[in-house]
Each structure stands twice: as structure tokens, then as C-alpha cells.
C-alpha positions in Angstrom: -42.2 7.5 13.4 -38.8 9.8 13.1 -37.5 9.3 9.7 -33.9 9.3 11.5 -34.6 5.5 13.5 -34.2 3.5 10.5 -30.8 5.3 10.0 -29.8 4.5 13.5 -30.7 1.0 13.4 -28.9 0.1 10.0 -25.8 1.8 11.9 -26.3 -0.3 14.7 -26.8 -3.4 13.1 -23.4 -2.6 11.3 -21.3 -1.8 13.9 -22.9 -4.8 15.9 -21.5 -7.2 13.2 -18.0 -8.2 14.0 -17.6 -9.7 10.5 -19.1 -6.1 8.9 -16.2 -3.8 8.5 -13.7 -1.6 6.3 -15.1 -1.9 2.5 -17.9 -4.9 3.9 -19.4 -1.9 6.0 -19.4 0.3 2.7 -20.7 -2.5 0.8 -23.7 -2.9 3.2 -24.5 0.7 3.2 -24.5 1.1 -0.3 -26.6 -1.6 -1.0 -29.2 -0.9 2.0 -28.4 2.4 3.5 -30.0 6.3 3.1 -27.3 7.7 1.3 -26.7 10.4 4.6 -25.4 7.3 6.4 -23.6 6.1 3.0 -22.0 10.0 2.9 -20.7 10.0 6.2 -19.2 6.8 6.3 -17.2 7.8 2.9 -16.5 10.9 4.4 -14.8 9.2 7.5 -13.7 6.0 5.6 -12.3 7.0 2.6 -9.4 4.6 2.1 -12.2 2.0 2.3 -14.1 3.4 -0.9 -12.3 2.3 -3.5 -12.3 -1.7 -2.4 -15.5 -1.6 -1.5 -16.8 0.2 -5.2 -14.4 -2.6 -6.6 -15.9 -5.6 -4.8 -19.2 -4.0 -6.2 -18.5 -3.4 -9.9 -17.1 -7.0 -9.7 -20.3 -9.0 -8.2 -22.4 -6.6 -11.4 -19.6 -8.1 -13.9 -20.0 -11.6 -12.8 -22.9 -12.4 -14.9 -25.4 -11.7 -12.2 -28.4 -10.3 -14.2 -29.8 -8.5 -11.2 -28.6 -4.7 -11.0 -28.5 -4.3 -7.2 -24.6 -4.4 -7.1 -24.6 -1.5 -10.0 -26.9 0.6 -8.1 -25.2 0.0 -5.0 -21.7 1.1 -7.2 -23.6 4.6 -8.1 -24.7 5.5 -4.8 -21.4 4.5 -3.1 -19.6 6.9 -6.4 -22.2 9.5 -5.6 -21.5 9.3 -1.9 -18.1 9.6 -2.8 -18.2 12.8 -5.0 -20.6 15.0 -1.9 -17.9 13.7 0.8 -14.8 14.4 -1.0 -16.0 17.0 -3.7 -14.6 14.5 -6.4 -16.4 12.9 -9.1 -13.8 10.6 -10.5 -15.9 7.3 -9.2 -19.2 8.6 -10.7 -17.2 8.7 -13.8 -15.3 4.8 -13.2 -19.2 3.4 -12.8 -20.5 5.2 -15.6 -18.1 4.1 -17.8 -18.4 0.8 -16.5 -22.2 0.4 -17.0 -21.4 1.8 -21.0 -19.0 -1.6 -21.7 -20.5 -4.6 -23.1 -20.5 -7.3 -21.0 -17.5 -8.5 -22.2 -16.2 -5.4 -21.5 -17.0 -5.6 -18.1 -15.5 -8.9 -17.3 -12.0 -7.6 -18.7 -12.3 -4.8 -16.4 -12.7 -7.1 -13.5 -10.3 -9.1 -14.6 -7.6 -7.2 -14.8 -8.1 -5.2 -11.3 -7.9 -8.6 -10.3 -4.2 -9.5 -11.9 -3.2 -6.3 -10.4 -4.3 -7.4 -6.9 -2.9 -10.9 -7.3 0.2 -9.0 -8.7 -0.2 -7.2 -5.1 -0.5 -10.5 -3.1 2.5 -12.2 -5.2 5.0 -9.7 -4.1 4.6 -10.6 -0.7 4.6 -14.4 -1.7 6.5 -15.4 -4.4 8.3 -11.8 -5.0 8.9 -9.2 -7.4 9.6 -11.4 -11.0 6.1 -13.0 -10.1 4.4 -10.2 -9.3 5.3 -8.2 -12.6 4.4 -10.7 -14.7 0.4 -10.3 -13.4 0.9 -6.4 -13.2 2.2 -6.0 -16.9 -1.0 -8.4 -17.8 -3.5 -6.6 -15.7 -2.3 -3.5 -18.1 -2.4 -5.4 -21.2 -5.9 -6.3 -20.2 -6.8 -2.6 -19.3 -5.5 -1.0 -22.3 -7.7 -3.7 -24.3 -10.5 -1.6 -23.1 -9.7 1.8 -23.0 -9.2 1.6 -19.2 -7.1 4.9 -19.0 -7.2 4.7 -14.7 -6.7 0.7 -14.9 -3.3 1.6 -17.0 -2.4 4.1 -14.4 -2.7 1.9 -11.8 -1.1 -1.0 -13.2 1.6 1.2 -14.3 2.5 2.2 -10.9 2.0 -1.5 -9.5 4.9 -1.8 -12.2 6.8 0.9 -10.8 7.1 -0.7 -7.0 8.5 -3.4 -8.6 11.3 -2.0 -10.2 12.0 0.0 -7.5 12.2 -3.3 -5.4 14.6 -4.3 -7.9 16.7 -1.1 -7.1 16.2 -0.2 -11.0 15.2 3.5 -10.1 15.8 4.4 -13.6 12.9 1.8 -14.7 10.5 2.8 -11.6 10.8 6.6 -12.1 9.3 6.1 -15.8 6.5 4.1 -14.8 5.3 6.2 -12.1 5.9 9.6 -14.0 3.6 7.6 -16.9 1.2 6.7 -14.1 1.3 10.5 -12.5 0.6 11.6 -15.9 -2.4 9.1 -16.8 -4.1 9.4 -13.3 -3.9 13.3 -13.6 -5.5 13.1 -17.3 -8.5 11.4 -16.0 -8.7 13.1 -12.7 -7.8 10.0 -10.7 -6.2 11.8 -7.4 -5.4 9.0 -5.1 -3.2 7.3 -7.9 -1.7 10.6 -9.1 -0.5 11.2 -5.2 0.9 7.8 -4.6 2.9 8.1 -8.4 4.2 11.7 -6.9 4.6 10.3 -3.6 6.8 7.1 -5.1 8.6 9.9 -7.5 9.6 11.7 -4.1 11.2 8.4 -2.7 13.3 7.6 -5.8 14.5 11.4 -5.7 15.1 10.3 -1.5 17.4 7.5 -2.7 19.6 9.2 -5.4 20.4 11.6 -2.5 18.5 14.7 -3.8 17.0 15.6 -0.6 15.4 19.0 -1.6 13.7 17.8 -4.9 12.4 14.7 -2.3 11.0 17.4 0.2 9.5 19.1 -2.5 7.6 16.3 -4.4 6.4 15.1 -1.0 4.9 18.1 -0.4 3.1 17.9 -3.8 1.9 14.1 -3.0 0.5 15.6 0.3 -1.5 18.3 -1.2 -3.0 15.3 -3.5 -4.1 12.9 -1.2 -5.4 15.3 1.2 -7.8 15.9 -1.8 -8.9 12.3 -1.5 -8.3 11.6 2.3 -5.2 9.5 1.8 -4.5 8.3 5.1 -2.1 5.4 3.9 -0.3 7.4 1.6 0.0 10.5 4.3 1.4 7.8 6.8 4.0 6.9 3.9 5.4 9.9 3.5 5.5 11.3 6.9 7.4 7.6 7.3 9.8 9.0 4.0 10.6 12.2 5.9 12.1 10.4 9.0 14.1 8.7 6.5 15.5 12.5 5.7 15.9 13.4 8.5 17.9 10.7 9.9 20.1 11.0 6.6 20.3 14.3 8.2 21.7 13.4 11.7 18.3 14.5 13.1 17.5 11.5 15.0 15.0 13.0 17.2 13.0 14.3 14.0 13.4 11.1 12.5 12.0 9.0 15.3 8.8 11.7 15.8 8.2 10.7 12.0 8.6 7.2 12.2 6.1 7.5 15.8 3.1 9.6 13.9 3.3 7.3 11.1 3.2 4.3 13.0 0.3 5.9 15.0 -1.7 6.3 12.1 -1.3 2.8 10.4 -1.8 1.2 13.6 -5.2 3.3 14.4 -6.2 2.1 10.7 -5.0 -1.3 11.3 -2.9 -1.4 8.3 -0.1 -3.9 9.4 2.4 -3.7 7.1 2.8 -0.2 6.8 3.0 -0.5 10.5 5.9 -3.0 10.2 7.9 -0.6 7.8 7.7 1.9 10.7 8.8 -0.5 13.4 11.5 -1.5 11.4 13.0 1.7 10.9 12.3 2.7 14.6 14.5 -0.4 14.8 17.1 0.7 12.6 17.2 4.4 14.3 17.6 2.6 18.1 20.4 0.9 16.5 22.4 3.6 15.5 21.6 5.6 18.6 23.3 2.6 20.5 19.9 1.4 22.1 20.4 -2.6 21.0 17.8 -3.7 23.2 15.0 -1.3 22.1 16.1 -2.1 18.2 15.6 -6.0 19.1 12.0 -5.6 20.3 11.0 -3.3 17.6 12.3 -6.0 15.1 10.3 -8.5 17.0 7.2 -6.4 16.9 7.3 -5.9 13.1 8.7 -9.6 12.4 5.6 -10.6 14.2 3.3 -8.3 11.8 5.1 -9.2 8.6 4.0 -13.0 9.4 0.6 -12.1 9.8 0.4 -10.3 6.8 2.0 -13.4 5.0 4.5 -10.5 3.5 7.6 -13.1 3.5 10.4 -10.1 1.6 9.2 -8.3 4.5 10.2 -11.2 7.2 13.4 -11.7 5.2 14.2 -7.6 5.6 13.5 -8.0 9.4 15.9 -11.1 9.7 18.7 -9.2 8.3 18.8 -6.8 10.2 18.6 -8.8 13.1 20.9 -10.8 11.7 23.1 -7.8 11.6 22.5 -6.2 15.1 23.6 -10.1 16.9 26.3 -9.9 15.2 27.5 -6.4 16.2 26.7 -7.2 19.5 28.8 -10.0 19.7 26.1 -12.5 19.2 28.1 -14.5 15.8 25.9 -18.0 16.4 22.4 -16.2 16.6 23.5 -13.3 13.7 24.3 -16.5 11.6 21.1 -18.0 11.9 19.2 -14.8 11.5 21.0 -14.3 8.5 20.4 -17.8 6.9 16.8 -17.3 7.8 16.6 -14.2 6.0 18.7 -15.8 2.8 16.4 -18.7 3.0 13.4 -16.5 1.7 15.4 -14.4 -0.4 16.5 -17.0 -2.4 12.7 -17.9 -2.7 11.1 -14.3 -3.7 14.4 -12.3 -4.4 15.4 -10.0 -5.5 19.0 -9.9 -6.8 20.4 -7.1 -5.0 19.2 -8.3 -1.4 20.3 -12.0 -2.0 23.8 -10.9 -2.2 23.7 -8.6 0.4 22.8 -11.3 3.1 25.1 -13.7 1.2 28.2 -11.0 1.7 27.1 -10.3 5.2 26.9 -14.3 6.3 30.1 -14.5 4.8 31.4 -11.4 7.1 29.9 -12.9 10.1 31.6 -16.8 9.2 34.7 -15.3 8.7 34.2 -13.6 12.1 33.9 -16.4 13.8 37.0 -17.9 12.6 
């Protein structure tokens, strides 16, 4: 019998199982499949590798005495090393293997806290997320997990960016980039550099922002970070819009949207839609803007991203106000404010309250 047949049978079984996709698909192949098939999948699906590896290490650190999950983690990290010529994940698995059972549990807990912070950001707001991210960094520091510290600092930087505290965001992202580069974590480094570019964009230093986006893009290509590349493209669209190049901005937003839709990334796709809607509003296309806002709102709701939904309601309120639909504007702005009063941040609460007061004043 041909040795190819077992490989084809496994891939066919994986492909035909609706529940097996994304990181789970890689976990199945790492546990049960041939390494050649795993290498191919890792090359094609690099954005899923870290989630799959984290899940395998969580199983290995759960107290299960079976070595199966840790062996699968080795297989996955080795496949990534071949596919992307990057041994960082292999070093991470070796480090995990060397920790005591308590150290392994601490690593798993630190990663879980960081992910819980990501979820809290969308449900409860920045303050709740920051508490979890800081606890994650403390746990990672307790076992000398430099990569975990770098990732957590990057999340904390995002929190300060959401609060519009650019100096603090820059400090955390700079430290994250430094630590990530030190341990060879190119994906975390690329994220940090891309985020530093956004700080410069928001400060109005567009030349420095473009330079940093280019640097981030070069780093991201080394790890196949399609999500990060799409984010950078979206941000280049914002720069083009600032410079009055609406056609260039639209091309950038649409390219980012296509990439995110293809990969099933609903949150980033919603952000692209918001930017396209804002651009349509600026271009005097209110109907197109309203349609894009509705699409974005549906995606944010599907993601349970409450601040994202609040942002869209705010934008819808402004669009309706500009069209003279004051009752509709008040309803949309009130919906935005109701969310922001739970999640924050304070600058957004203040902005919506100000706009709501202006609309009410306009109605007499």
C-alpha cells in the first residue's frame, strides 16, 4: 500500500469534520498525523499555530501524566521550525519541558490570564483587562518567562492606547519589542513595532509611522503574520485618509477587509468596515456609510465586543445628526453611552456625552 494513502485519509477526515478547524485542526495533526502533512498545514495556517501550541501545553500542564500532549507540542513546534525557519517555538517547548510541575502550571495560568484580559477588554472594558494583563505579567516574571512577559506588556500597551495615553502605550510597547527581539519572538516583536507605528500616526508624525509600519511588515513576513499585515494595511489607509488620498485609503481598507474576511477574523473586519463607513461619510455617501456601519455592528455583536459596538453606535449617531435625523441620532448616541458607561474608557464617555448634548440642543 502506498505510504501516501494514510496521509490523504487523515487530511480528508480532518477536512470533513465541521468542528475541526483553526487551532484544533493543527492539534489533531500534531497528535495523530504525519509530520509532512503538519508542516504543510503550519505553512498554510501560521496564525493558528500559537493557539494550538498553547492548548497543547495547557493539556500537558494540567496534571495529566500522559506525555501525549507534550509530544504533540514538540511535533507542532518542529513543524513550525521547518515551515518558517524559526526555532522560537521549539525553544518554548523545551523551556516548558524543563519547568517543574508548578512552573508549568504557572505558565499555563499566565497565558490564561492574558487571554482572559483580551476577553475582558471587549466585555468589561480597559480597567478590567489591565488587571488581568498585569497579573499575567507578574506570573510570567515569577518563572522567568521572558516571552510571556513580552506578550503581556504588549497587551498592557494596548490598554493604555485605548485610554489615549500614548506615552504609556509607547513605553510598554517599546519594552515588549525589546524583550521579544531578545528571545527571538518575531511575532510579538512585529506586533509591538506595528503598534508603535500607530502611536506615531496618532501623534501626527506620519513619516515615522510609515517607517515603523514598513519595519513591522518585514518582521511579520518572517512569521506569516497575516493578521498583523492586514492591521498595518488598515492603518496605512488611515494615513492616506489624513493626507486627503481617499482613493488610496479606500483601497487599503478594502484590502485589509478582504484579508480579514478570508481568514474569518470578525473583529478586525468590523474595524475595516467602520473605517470604510467613516470614509463614505466624509465623501458625501451617507447611504453607503450607513450600510457599512450596520455590517460592522453585526460583527461586533457576534464577537461580543461591547466597546466596538459602542463606537459604531457613536458613529451612527453622528451620521444621523448630520442628516438632520435628530431623534435617530439621540437613540444611537444613547445606545453608545449606555455601553461606554459600563466599559469605559473615560474619553469616549465624555465624547459621546458632548455629542449627545449638542444634538439635544439642536432640537431646541
